[in-house]
N, C-alpha and C positions, 0 to 999 in steps of 0.2 A: 390473381388476375381479375376475379369477379369484383373485388372491392375497387380496383383501379377503374374498371369500366363503369361501375355504379357512380363513382365520383365524377367521372368524365361525362356521363349522361346528365347528371345534375348540372354541371357547368354548362353543357350544351343547351339545356332547356331553361336556364335561368340567367339570361343575358341582360335583361333590363327593359327590353321592348318586345312587344308581341311579334313584330316582324322578324326580329333577330332570333327570337325563340323558335319560331316556325322554321326559319331557314337553316339555322345552325343545328338545332335539336332534331329537326326532320332529317337532315343530312346524316347525323349520327345514327338515328334509328334505322334508316334505310341501308346504310353501308357498313356500319361497325361490325355486324356479325361475321363478316369475312375478312376483317383486317388482321394483318400480321402485327407483331410487336413494333416493328418500324413504323407502320401506318398509324398505330395507336399513339406512338410518340409524336408523330407529325401532327395529329389532331390535337394532342395536348398543347403543343406549341402554338397551333392556330388559335386555340381558346385563350391564349395569353394576349392575343392581338385585339385591337378595338373592333367593335361590331361594325362600324361604318366601313372599315377596311375589308373585313371578311365579306360583307355583303357586296362591296364593290368587286371583289374577285369573283363572287358567284354570279353577279349580273354582267360581268365582262367589261365593267367600266374602269377597272383597275387591275394592276398586276401584283401578285404577291412578291414579297422580298425574296431574294435568291435562296435563303435558307429554308423557305417554305414552298419553293417552286417545284411542285410535284405535278407535272402535266396530266398524269392519269387521274389524280384525285381532284385537281382543279377542274378538269373536264367533266368529271362526275358531278361536281358541285354546280357547274354551269348548266347541266341538263335540267335541273330543277324538277326532276321526276319524283322527288321525295316529299314535296309539299302537298298535303291534302287540300283539294279545292272543295269549297262548299257546294 
């Protein structure tokens, strides 16, 4: 399980743009310690999506596809309480 989480953390923090790294990586760091296997699998599937789409879900400007629509996790993503502000 630890190797799986390490790989997932790397994927979350190495998206290609600083904005996506902070949003997706920060979300992972904030919420992943309490995730079940099902929630980890959900986030793995999220990481397969384009950054622009994920950021749209987090900002509320887009809706996730039905296979990723987890209202509890999308709501947590939209709170943006996981991004450190300077």
